[in-house]
A tleap script that builds the chain and sets N, CA, C and O, in Angstrom:
source leaprc.protein.ff14SB
mol = sequence {
  NMET GLN HIE LEU LYS THR HIE TYR HIE PRO
  ASP ILE THR SER LEU GLU GLY LYS SER ILE
  ILE LYS ARG LEU THR THR ARG SER ILE ALA
  MET GLN GLY ASP TYR ILE LEU LEU MET TYR
  THR ALA ARG TYR GLU ASP TYR SER LEU PRO
  GLY GLY GLY LEU ASP GLU GLY GLU ASP ILE
  ILE THR GLY MET MET ARG GLU LEU ARG GLU
  GLU THR GLY ALA MET GLY ILE THR ASN ILE
  THR PRO TYR GLY THR TYR GLU GLU TYR ARG
  PRO TRP TYR LYS PRO THR HIE ASP ILE GLN
  HIE MET ILE SER TYR CYS TYR THR CYS GLU
  VAL HIE LYS GLU LEU GLY THR ALA SER LEU
  GLU ARG CTYR
}
set mol.1.N position { 0.853 -1.174 0.000 }
set mol.1.CA position { 0.000 0.000 0.000 }
set mol.1.C position { 0.898 1.236 0.000 }
set mol.1.O position { 1.901 1.285 0.712 }
set mol.2.N position { 0.536 2.212 -0.789 }
set mol.2.CA position { 1.324 3.438 -0.931 }
set mol.2.C position { 1.272 4.293 0.339 }
set mol.2.O position { 0.204 4.489 0.920 }
set mol.3.N position { 2.429 4.797 0.762 }
set mol.3.CA position { 2.490 5.711 1.904 }
set mol.3.C position { 2.154 7.114 1.401 }
set mol.3.O position { 2.805 7.627 0.491 }
set mol.4.N position { 1.137 7.729 1.998 }
set mol.4.CA position { 0.664 9.032 1.540 }
set mol.4.C position { 1.363 10.203 2.218 }
set mol.4.O position { 1.770 11.157 1.555 }
set mol.5.N position { 1.503 10.129 3.550 }
set mol.5.CA position { 2.058 11.274 4.274 }
set mol.5.C position { 2.409 10.883 5.702 }
set mol.5.O position { 1.815 9.966 6.270 }
set mol.6.N position { 3.375 11.584 6.272 }
set mol.6.CA position { 3.675 11.507 7.700 }
set mol.6.C position { 3.472 12.910 8.263 }
set mol.6.O position { 4.031 13.881 7.754 }
set mol.7.N position { 2.666 13.005 9.319 }
set mol.7.CA position { 2.341 14.292 9.928 }
set mol.7.C position { 2.812 14.312 11.381 }
set mol.7.O position { 2.606 13.351 12.123 }
set mol.8.N position { 3.445 15.414 11.778 }
set mol.8.CA position { 3.879 15.618 13.155 }
set mol.8.C position { 3.050 16.742 13.771 }
set mol.8.O position { 2.991 17.845 13.228 }
set mol.9.N position { 2.419 16.461 14.890 }
set mol.9.CA position { 1.679 17.481 15.621 }
set mol.9.C position { 2.644 18.619 15.950 }
set mol.9.O position { 3.815 18.359 16.223 }
set mol.10.N position { 2.184 19.878 15.930 }
set mol.10.CA position { 3.081 21.011 16.204 }
set mol.10.C position { 3.817 20.923 17.547 }
set mol.10.O position { 4.902 21.490 17.682 }
set mol.11.N position { 3.256 20.228 18.538 }
set mol.11.CA position { 3.920 20.105 19.834 }
set mol.11.C position { 5.028 19.046 19.828 }
set mol.11.O position { 5.780 18.944 20.797 }
set mol.12.N position { 5.138 18.263 18.761 }
set mol.12.CA position { 6.180 17.232 18.668 }
set mol.12.C position { 7.370 17.836 17.934 }
set mol.12.O position { 7.332 18.015 16.717 }
set mol.13.N position { 8.409 18.142 18.667 }
set mol.13.CA position { 9.604 18.732 18.061 }
set mol.13.C position { 10.718 17.715 17.872 }
set mol.13.O position { 11.626 17.923 17.068 }
set mol.14.N position { 10.646 16.600 18.624 }
set mol.14.CA position { 11.656 15.550 18.511 }
set mol.14.C position { 11.085 14.247 19.069 }
set mol.14.O position { 10.269 14.260 19.991 }
set mol.15.N position { 11.522 13.128 18.503 }
set mol.15.CA position { 11.128 11.815 19.019 }
set mol.15.C position { 12.205 11.239 19.938 }
set mol.15.O position { 11.980 10.241 20.623 }
set mol.16.N position { 13.354 11.866 19.946 }
set mol.16.CA position { 14.493 11.380 20.724 }
set mol.16.C position { 14.177 11.365 22.221 }
set mol.16.O position { 13.746 12.364 22.797 }
set mol.17.N position { 14.405 10.207 22.825 }
set mol.17.CA position { 14.214 10.045 24.255 }
set mol.17.C position { 12.755 9.977 24.687 }
set mol.17.O position { 12.470 10.021 25.884 }
set mol.18.N position { 11.838 9.872 23.754 }
set mol.18.CA position { 10.409 9.843 24.066 }
set mol.18.C position { 9.897 8.410 24.093 }
set mol.18.O position { 10.381 7.551 23.356 }
set mol.19.N position { 8.929 8.168 24.935 }
set mol.19.CA position { 8.241 6.882 24.996 }
set mol.19.C position { 7.080 6.939 24.000 }
set mol.19.O position { 6.212 7.807 24.101 }
set mol.20.N position { 7.067 6.003 23.032 }
set mol.20.CA position { 6.099 6.052 21.942 }
set mol.20.C position { 5.224 4.804 21.953 }
set mol.20.O position { 5.717 3.681 22.057 }
set mol.21.N position { 3.908 5.026 21.842 }
set mol.21.CA position { 2.964 3.924 21.711 }
set mol.21.C position { 2.457 3.914 20.267 }
set mol.21.O position { 2.097 4.958 19.723 }
set mol.22.N position { 2.431 2.733 19.652 }
set mol.22.CA position { 1.956 2.601 18.271 }
set mol.22.C position { 0.499 2.167 18.274 }
set mol.22.O position { 0.107 1.278 19.030 }
set mol.23.N position { -0.305 2.807 17.417 }
set mol.23.CA position { -1.721 2.467 17.286 }
set mol.23.C position { -2.030 2.289 15.810 }
set mol.23.O position { -1.755 3.175 15.001 }
set mol.24.N position { -2.604 1.138 15.458 }
set mol.24.CA position { -2.997 0.857 14.082 }
set mol.24.C position { -4.481 1.164 13.923 }
set mol.24.O position { -5.303 0.731 14.731 }
set mol.25.N position { -4.817 1.913 12.879 }
set mol.25.CA position { -6.207 2.295 12.636 }
set mol.25.C position { -6.563 2.090 11.166 }
set mol.25.O position { -5.698 1.842 10.326 }
set mol.26.N position { -7.849 2.197 10.881 }
set mol.26.CA position { -8.324 2.160 9.502 }
set mol.26.C position { -9.162 3.407 9.246 }
set mol.26.O position { -9.709 4.003 10.174 }
set mol.27.N position { -9.253 3.785 7.997 }
set mol.27.CA position { -10.114 4.887 7.559 }
set mol.27.C position { -10.788 4.451 6.271 }
set mol.27.O position { -10.179 3.785 5.433 }
set mol.28.N position { -12.060 4.836 6.118 }
set mol.28.CA position { -12.833 4.455 4.937 }
set mol.28.C position { -13.200 5.677 4.109 }
set mol.28.O position { -13.727 6.660 4.629 }
set mol.29.N position { -12.918 5.602 2.830 }
set mol.29.CA position { -13.417 6.573 1.871 }
set mol.29.C position { -14.606 5.869 1.233 }
set mol.29.O position { -14.513 5.291 0.150 }
set mol.30.N position { -15.732 5.940 1.948 }
set mol.30.CA position { -16.931 5.182 1.583 }
set mol.30.C position { -17.788 6.011 0.632 }
set mol.30.O position { -18.180 7.135 0.945 }
set mol.31.N position { -18.066 5.442 -0.519 }
set mol.31.CA position { -18.771 6.184 -1.555 }
set mol.31.C position { -20.084 5.511 -1.923 }
set mol.31.O position { -20.242 4.294 -1.824 }
set mol.32.N position { -21.014 6.348 -2.350 }
set mol.32.CA position { -22.267 5.886 -2.928 }
set mol.32.C position { -22.504 6.830 -4.092 }
set mol.32.O position { -22.969 7.955 -3.910 }
set mol.33.N position { -22.179 6.361 -5.289 }
set mol.33.CA position { -22.218 7.249 -6.452 }
set mol.33.C position { -21.154 8.319 -6.324 }
set mol.33.O position { -19.979 8.013 -6.122 }
set mol.34.N position { -21.566 9.588 -6.442 }
set mol.34.CA position { -20.629 10.715 -6.339 }
set mol.34.C position { -20.481 11.244 -4.910 }
set mol.34.O position { -19.785 12.235 -4.689 }
set mol.35.N position { -21.122 10.599 -3.949 }
set mol.35.CA position { -21.112 11.064 -2.567 }
set mol.35.C position { -20.104 10.292 -1.725 }
set mol.35.O position { -19.921 9.088 -1.904 }
set mol.36.N position { -19.454 10.998 -0.808 }
set mol.36.CA position { -18.542 10.380 0.150 }
set mol.36.C position { -19.167 10.485 1.530 }
set mol.36.O position { -19.621 11.555 1.938 }
set mol.37.N position { -19.188 9.373 2.243 }
set mol.37.CA position { -19.780 9.319 3.578 }
set mol.37.C position { -18.781 9.852 4.599 }
set mol.37.O position { -17.707 9.279 4.779 }
set mol.38.N position { -19.134 10.942 5.262 }
set mol.38.CA position { -18.302 11.523 6.312 }
set mol.38.C position { -19.027 11.420 7.641 }
set mol.38.O position { -20.250 11.292 7.693 }
set mol.39.N position { -18.256 11.478 8.702 }
set mol.39.CA position { -18.821 11.399 10.040 }
set mol.39.C position { -18.642 12.746 10.738 }
set mol.39.O position { -17.540 13.294 10.765 }
set mol.40.N position { -19.724 13.276 11.302 }
set mol.40.CA position { -19.651 14.519 12.058 }
set mol.40.C position { -19.439 14.180 13.530 }
set mol.40.O position { -20.147 13.346 14.094 }
set mol.41.N position { -18.452 14.839 14.145 }
set mol.41.CA position { -18.164 14.642 15.565 }
set mol.41.C position { -18.420 15.959 16.294 }
set mol.41.O position { -17.677 16.927 16.137 }
set mol.42.N position { -19.477 15.974 17.088 }
set mol.42.CA position { -19.838 17.186 17.822 }
set mol.42.C position { -18.727 17.593 18.784 }
set mol.42.O position { -18.502 18.783 19.004 }
set mol.43.N position { -18.034 16.612 19.358 }
set mol.43.CA position { -16.957 16.881 20.321 }
set mol.43.C position { -15.906 17.823 19.739 }
set mol.43.O position { -15.391 18.694 20.440 }
set mol.44.N position { -15.588 17.646 18.444 }
set mol.44.CA position { -14.568 18.468 17.781 }
set mol.44.C position { -15.171 19.444 16.769 }
set mol.44.O position { -14.458 20.260 16.185 }
set mol.45.N position { -16.492 19.355 16.566 }
set mol.45.CA position { -17.183 20.167 15.581 }
set mol.45.C position { -16.527 20.062 14.211 }
set mol.45.O position { -16.219 21.070 13.575 }
set mol.46.N position { -16.317 18.806 13.762 }
set mol.46.CA position { -15.702 18.607 12.458 }
set mol.46.C position { -16.234 17.347 11.775 }
set mol.46.O position { -16.946 16.538 12.370 }
set mol.47.N position { -15.865 17.218 10.518 }
set mol.47.CA position { -16.198 16.045 9.724 }
set mol.47.C position { -14.913 15.279 9.457 }
set mol.47.O position { -13.853 15.874 9.264 }
set mol.48.N position { -15.016 13.944 9.446 }
set mol.48.CA position { -13.834 13.129 9.190 }
set mol.48.C position { -14.241 11.838 8.491 }
set mol.48.O position { -15.417 11.481 8.428 }
set mol.49.N position { -13.235 11.156 7.971 }
set mol.49.CA position { -13.473 9.834 7.398 }
set mol.49.C position { -13.765 8.870 8.535 }
set mol.49.O position { -13.072 8.896 9.552 }
set mol.50.N position { -14.770 8.025 8.390 }
set mol.50.CA position { -15.052 7.062 9.448 }
set mol.50.C position { -13.902 6.069 9.598 }
set mol.50.O position { -13.258 5.686 8.621 }
set mol.51.N position { -13.664 5.669 10.823 }
set mol.51.CA position { -12.609 4.694 11.087 }
set mol.51.C position { -12.219 4.714 12.539 }
set mol.51.O position { -12.768 5.467 13.344 }
set mol.52.N position { -11.261 3.872 12.859 }
set mol.52.CA position { -10.810 3.796 14.238 }
set mol.52.C position { -9.793 2.706 14.424 }
set mol.52.O position { -9.291 2.133 13.456 }
set mol.53.N position { -9.492 2.422 15.667 }
set mol.53.CA position { -8.439 1.491 16.024 }
set mol.53.C position { -8.766 0.039 15.742 }
set mol.53.O position { -9.905 -0.406 15.879 }
set mol.54.N position { -7.734 -0.682 15.346 }
set mol.54.CA position { -7.870 -2.121 15.150 }
set mol.54.C position { -7.759 -2.821 16.495 }
set mol.54.O position { -6.969 -2.423 17.351 }
set mol.55.N position { -8.549 -3.856 16.672 }
set mol.55.CA position { -8.442 -4.690 17.860 }
set mol.55.C position { -7.195 -5.569 17.736 }
set mol.55.O position { -6.737 -5.849 16.628 }
set mol.56.N position { -6.660 -5.993 18.853 }
set mol.56.CA position { -5.466 -6.844 18.877 }
set mol.56.C position { -5.673 -8.067 17.976 }
set mol.56.O position { -6.613 -8.837 18.173 }
set mol.57.N position { -4.785 -8.238 16.983 }
set mol.57.CA position { -4.829 -9.391 16.088 }
set mol.57.C position { -5.904 -9.328 15.017 }
set mol.57.O position { -6.068 -10.286 14.261 }
set mol.58.N position { -6.643 -8.224 14.932 }
set mol.58.CA position { -7.731 -8.117 13.964 }
set mol.58.C position { -7.187 -7.867 12.559 }
set mol.58.O position { -6.262 -7.075 12.379 }
set mol.59.N position { -7.757 -8.536 11.578 }
set mol.59.CA position { -7.431 -8.322 10.172 }
set mol.59.C position { -7.808 -6.883 9.793 }
set mol.59.O position { -8.834 -6.376 10.248 }
set mol.60.N position { -7.002 -6.233 8.979 }
set mol.60.CA position { -7.217 -4.820 8.652 }
set mol.60.C position { -8.560 -4.595 7.950 }
set mol.60.O position { -9.293 -3.673 8.308 }
set mol.61.N position { -8.889 -5.424 6.956 }
set mol.61.CA position { -10.157 -5.254 6.232 }
set mol.61.C position { -11.343 -5.498 7.167 }
set mol.61.O position { -12.324 -4.756 7.131 }
set mol.62.N position { -11.255 -6.527 7.997 }
set mol.62.CA position { -12.315 -6.818 8.966 }
set mol.62.C position { -12.509 -5.630 9.895 }
set mol.62.O position { -13.640 -5.234 10.174 }
set mol.63.N position { -11.414 -5.066 10.371 }
set mol.63.CA position { -11.484 -3.898 11.252 }
set mol.63.C position { -12.050 -2.680 10.553 }
set mol.63.O position { -12.822 -1.928 11.147 }
set mol.64.N position { -11.677 -2.474 9.292 }
set mol.64.CA position { -12.195 -1.341 8.523 }
set mol.64.C position { -13.712 -1.450 8.387 }
set mol.64.O position { -14.431 -0.471 8.590 }
set mol.65.N position { -14.192 -2.641 8.045 }
set mol.65.CA position { -15.634 -2.838 7.883 }
set mol.65.C position { -16.364 -2.685 9.219 }
set mol.65.O position { -17.443 -2.094 9.266 }
set mol.66.N position { -15.790 -3.208 10.297 }
set mol.66.CA position { -16.404 -3.084 11.627 }
set mol.66.C position { -16.524 -1.614 12.029 }
set mol.66.O position { -17.588 -1.168 12.458 }
set mol.67.N position { -15.435 -0.871 11.889 }
set mol.67.CA position { -15.445 0.546 12.262 }
set mol.67.C position { -16.430 1.342 11.412 }
set mol.67.O position { -17.141 2.202 11.933 }
set mol.68.N position { -16.479 1.067 10.115 }
set mol.68.CA position { -17.389 1.774 9.222 }
set mol.68.C position { -18.840 1.507 9.618 }
set mol.68.O position { -19.656 2.429 9.640 }
set mol.69.N position { -19.162 0.260 9.927 }
set mol.69.CA position { -20.531 -0.080 10.358 }
set mol.69.C position { -20.856 0.564 11.707 }
set mol.69.O position { -21.932 1.135 11.884 }
set mol.70.N position { -19.907 0.470 12.667 }
set mol.70.CA position { -20.156 1.028 14.001 }
set mol.70.C position { -20.399 2.533 13.950 }
set mol.70.O position { -21.318 3.037 14.595 }
set mol.71.N position { -19.583 3.246 13.191 }
set mol.71.CA position { -19.632 4.704 13.212 }
set mol.71.C position { -20.715 5.313 12.323 }
set mol.71.O position { -21.183 6.420 12.588 }
set mol.72.N position { -21.114 4.600 11.272 }
set mol.72.CA position { -22.059 5.194 10.330 }
set mol.72.C position { -23.305 4.346 10.078 }
set mol.72.O position { -24.294 4.853 9.548 }
set mol.73.N position { -23.275 3.078 10.445 }
set mol.73.CA position { -24.380 2.183 10.123 }
set mol.73.C position { -24.336 1.717 8.675 }
set mol.73.O position { -25.316 1.165 8.175 }
set mol.74.N position { -23.199 1.933 7.988 }
set mol.74.CA position { -23.065 1.560 6.570 }
set mol.74.C position { -23.390 0.086 6.365 }
set mol.74.O position { -23.019 -0.771 7.167 }
set mol.75.N position { -24.096 -0.184 5.267 }
set mol.75.CA position { -24.455 -1.554 4.900 }
set mol.75.C position { -24.038 -1.794 3.449 }
set mol.75.O position { -23.816 -0.850 2.691 }
set mol.76.N position { -23.937 -3.045 3.084 }
set mol.76.CA position { -23.605 -3.372 1.703 }
set mol.76.C position { -22.239 -2.847 1.308 }
set mol.76.O position { -22.093 -2.232 0.252 }
set mol.77.N position { -21.236 -3.082 2.141 }
set mol.77.CA position { -19.879 -2.590 1.880 }
set mol.77.C position { -19.234 -3.494 0.827 }
set mol.77.O position { -19.048 -4.688 1.060 }
set mol.78.N position { -18.892 -2.919 -0.337 }
set mol.78.CA position { -18.318 -3.689 -1.442 }
set mol.78.C position { -17.158 -2.938 -2.083 }
set mol.78.O position { -16.862 -1.796 -1.733 }
set mol.79.N position { -16.521 -3.601 -3.019 }
set mol.79.CA position { -15.435 -3.012 -3.826 }
set mol.79.C position { -14.374 -2.323 -2.966 }
set mol.79.O position { -13.990 -1.183 -3.227 }
set mol.80.N position { -13.914 -3.027 -1.951 }
set mol.80.CA position { -12.893 -2.490 -1.040 }
set mol.80.C position { -11.544 -2.506 -1.756 }
set mol.80.O position { -11.081 -3.550 -2.217 }
set mol.81.N position { -10.924 -1.331 -1.839 }
set mol.81.CA position { -9.664 -1.179 -2.564 }
set mol.81.C position { -8.676 -0.377 -1.712 }
set mol.81.O position { -9.038 0.669 -1.175 }
set mol.82.N position { -7.422 -0.858 -1.579 }
set mol.82.CA position { -6.427 -0.091 -0.828 }
set mol.82.C position { -6.205 1.288 -1.456 }
set mol.82.O position { -6.118 1.412 -2.678 }
set mol.83.N position { -6.117 2.306 -0.627 }
set mol.83.CA position { -5.864 3.671 -1.102 }
set mol.83.C position { -4.476 4.147 -0.675 }
set mol.83.O position { -3.744 4.720 -1.482 }
set mol.84.N position { -4.113 3.918 0.575 }
set mol.84.CA position { -2.800 4.337 1.052 }
set mol.84.C position { -2.748 4.403 2.568 }
set mol.84.O position { -3.762 4.226 3.243 }
set mol.85.N position { -1.563 4.658 3.096 }
set mol.85.CA position { -1.383 4.792 4.537 }
set mol.85.C position { -0.880 6.195 4.858 }
set mol.85.O position { -0.212 6.839 4.049 }
set mol.86.N position { -1.217 6.645 6.051 }
set mol.86.CA position { -0.581 7.859 6.551 }
set mol.86.C position { -0.271 7.672 8.024 }
set mol.86.O position { -0.944 6.937 8.745 }
set mol.87.N position { 0.767 8.362 8.436 }
set mol.87.CA position { 1.238 8.260 9.817 }
set mol.87.C position { 1.073 9.604 10.503 }
set mol.87.O position { 1.208 10.661 9.887 }
set mol.88.N position { 0.779 9.537 11.786 }
set mol.88.CA position { 0.682 10.744 12.601 }
set mol.88.C position { 1.455 10.528 13.892 }
set mol.88.O position { 1.415 9.448 14.481 }
set mol.89.N position { 2.152 11.560 14.319 }
set mol.89.CA position { 2.788 11.584 15.632 }
set mol.89.C position { 2.112 12.689 16.405 }
set mol.89.O position { 2.134 13.847 15.989 }
set mol.90.N position { 1.508 12.340 17.536 }
set mol.90.CA position { 0.808 13.338 18.337 }
set mol.90.C position { 1.028 13.051 19.821 }
set mol.90.O position { 1.347 11.924 20.198 }
set mol.91.N position { 0.857 14.068 20.657 }
set mol.91.CA position { 1.024 13.843 22.098 }
set mol.91.C position { 0.038 12.782 22.588 }
set mol.91.O position { -1.100 12.723 22.124 }
set mol.92.N position { 0.480 11.947 23.526 }
set mol.92.CA position { -0.378 10.916 24.104 }
set mol.92.C position { -0.947 11.444 25.399 }
set mol.92.O position { -0.238 12.100 26.161 }
set mol.93.N position { -2.201 11.176 25.663 }
set mol.93.CA position { -2.898 11.759 26.802 }
set mol.93.C position { -2.791 10.948 28.087 }
set mol.93.O position { -3.233 11.404 29.141 }
set mol.94.N position { -2.206 9.747 28.014 }
set mol.94.CA position { -2.060 8.922 29.219 }
set mol.94.C position { -0.609 9.000 29.703 }
set mol.94.O position { 0.305 9.202 28.902 }
set mol.95.N position { -0.401 8.840 31.006 }
set mol.95.CA position { 0.953 8.991 31.551 }
set mol.95.C position { 1.917 7.858 31.171 }
set mol.95.O position { 3.107 7.941 31.474 }
set mol.96.N position { 1.421 6.806 30.514 }
set mol.96.CA position { 2.271 5.650 30.167 }
set mol.96.C position { 3.234 5.938 29.033 }
set mol.96.O position { 4.278 5.292 28.937 }
set mol.97.N position { 2.906 6.904 28.159 }
set mol.97.CA position { 3.750 7.231 27.010 }
set mol.97.C position { 3.697 8.736 26.741 }
set mol.97.O position { 2.780 9.435 27.173 }
set mol.98.N position { 4.712 9.210 26.012 }
set mol.98.CA position { 4.769 10.627 25.651 }
set mol.98.C position { 4.055 10.925 24.333 }
set mol.98.O position { 3.386 11.947 24.183 }
set mol.99.N position { 4.222 9.986 23.367 }
set mol.99.CA position { 3.775 10.231 22.002 }
set mol.99.C position { 3.005 9.028 21.474 }
set mol.99.O position { 3.348 7.879 21.755 }
set mol.100.N position { 1.968 9.309 20.709 }
set mol.100.CA position { 1.250 8.260 19.985 }
set mol.100.C position { 1.703 8.292 18.523 }
set mol.100.O position { 1.676 9.343 17.882 }
set mol.101.N position { 2.116 7.140 18.005 }
set mol.101.CA position { 2.449 6.984 16.591 }
set mol.101.C position { 1.300 6.209 15.968 }
set mol.101.O position { 1.191 4.996 16.149 }
set mol.102.N position { 0.444 6.909 15.234 }
set mol.102.CA position { -0.732 6.286 14.655 }
set mol.102.C position { -0.492 6.033 13.168 }
set mol.102.O position { -0.102 6.932 12.422 }
set mol.103.N position { -0.733 4.789 12.759 }
set mol.103.CA position { -0.633 4.403 11.358 }
set mol.103.C position { -2.046 4.058 10.890 }
set mol.103.O position { -2.667 3.130 11.408 }
set mol.104.N position { -2.550 4.810 9.908 }
set mol.104.CA position { -3.903 4.612 9.399 }
set mol.104.C position { -3.847 3.974 8.016 }
set mol.104.O position { -3.159 4.456 7.116 }
set mol.105.N position { -4.589 2.880 7.871 }
set mol.105.CA position { -4.722 2.183 6.590 }
set mol.105.C position { -6.027 2.647 5.956 }
set mol.105.O position { -7.106 2.418 6.502 }
set mol.106.N position { -5.923 3.301 4.803 }
set mol.106.CA position { -7.092 3.880 4.141 }
set mol.106.C position { -7.523 3.023 2.953 }
set mol.106.O position { -6.699 2.551 2.170 }
set mol.107.N position { -8.836 2.838 2.842 }
set mol.107.CA position { -9.423 2.052 1.755 }
set mol.107.C position { -10.591 2.811 1.161 }
set mol.107.O position { -11.314 3.505 1.876 }
set mol.108.N position { -10.777 2.684 -0.134 }
set mol.108.CA position { -12.006 3.145 -0.754 }
set mol.108.C position { -12.966 1.962 -0.772 }
set mol.108.O position { -12.543 0.806 -0.786 }
set mol.109.N position { -14.247 2.259 -0.773 }
set mol.109.CA position { -15.261 1.211 -0.864 }
set mol.109.C position { -16.572 1.855 -1.276 }
set mol.109.O position { -16.696 3.079 -1.302 }
set mol.110.N position { -17.539 1.024 -1.595 }
set mol.110.CA position { -18.871 1.496 -1.910 }
set mol.110.C position { -19.817 0.996 -0.830 }
set mol.110.O position { -19.625 -0.086 -0.275 }
set mol.111.N position { -20.838 1.790 -0.537 }
set mol.111.CA position { -21.839 1.411 0.463 }
set mol.111.C position { -23.234 1.683 -0.094 }
set mol.111.O position { -23.404 2.491 -1.007 }
set mol.112.N position { -24.226 1.000 0.467 }
set mol.112.CA position { -25.612 1.267 0.087 }
set mol.112.C position { -26.000 2.672 0.508 }
set mol.112.O position { -25.435 3.229 1.450 }
set mol.113.N position { -26.968 3.240 -0.197 }
set mol.113.CA position { -27.431 4.602 0.103 }
set mol.113.C position { -28.063 4.687 1.485 }
set mol.113.O position { -27.832 5.647 2.220 }
set mol.114.N position { -28.863 3.682 1.837 }
set mol.114.CA position { -29.504 3.685 3.147 }
set mol.114.C position { -28.550 3.148 4.195 }
set mol.114.O position { -27.858 2.153 3.977 }
set mol.115.N position { -28.523 3.818 5.330 }
set mol.115.CA position { -27.651 3.417 6.424 }
set mol.115.C position { -28.460 2.763 7.531 }
set mol.115.O position { -29.618 3.112 7.761 }
set mol.116.N position { -27.846 1.823 8.203 }
set mol.116.CA position { -28.464 1.213 9.378 }
set mol.116.C position { -28.184 2.073 10.606 }
set mol.116.O position { -27.874 3.258 10.487 }
set mol.117.N position { -28.292 1.480 11.759 }
set mol.117.CA position { -28.074 2.196 13.010 }
set mol.117.C position { -26.600 2.153 13.402 }
set mol.117.O position { -25.996 1.082 13.456 }
set mol.118.N position { -26.037 3.304 13.672 }
set mol.118.CA position { -24.653 3.380 14.141 }
set mol.118.C position { -24.619 2.979 15.609 }
set mol.118.O position { -25.610 3.128 16.324 }
set mol.119.N position { -23.479 2.473 16.052 }
set mol.119.CA position { -23.311 2.141 17.481 }
set mol.119.C position { -22.079 2.871 17.995 }
set mol.119.O position { -21.034 2.271 18.250 }
set mol.120.N position { -22.232 4.175 18.138 }
set mol.120.CA position { -21.137 5.044 18.554 }
set mol.120.C position { -20.823 4.876 20.041 }
set mol.120.O position { -21.680 4.500 20.841 }
set mol.121.N position { -19.573 5.165 20.380 }
set mol.121.CA position { -19.206 5.198 21.786 }
set mol.121.C position { -19.791 6.459 22.412 }
set mol.121.O position { -20.103 7.418 21.707 }
set mol.122.N position { -19.939 6.457 23.730 }
set mol.122.CA position { -20.595 7.552 24.448 }
set mol.122.C position { -19.989 8.929 24.134 }
set mol.122.O position { -20.724 9.902 23.964 }
set mol.123.N position { -18.683 9.010 24.056 }
set mol.123.CA position { -18.042 10.309 23.838 }
set mol.123.C position { -18.175 10.780 22.423 }
set mol.123.O position { -17.686 11.857 22.083 }
savepdb mol mol.pdb
quit
């Protein structure tokens, strides 16, 4: 899969001597015709590609489909195609590590126009 970009949060000036936790995630560029399915997050007041963290030992495609269904209620997920990866380095909010190194696997796919019920986390 093609590497698209590596992004460093403005507060990350160096990785030297830092404790880093790696997190694997997926992102979906879910389409229905000319439309792209985005997720609105009131917490951040923004729109983003649906996706999230992979469970321990979970297959990437399985995780991508699970996250897409959980966050949007998407049904009829087909034509899954690798798009690329991107990496992010950002401050970690728990005292166990200084920095989170997130690697996101992005896929394009098609979904049915009608969505089922999302099962979002409380936050």
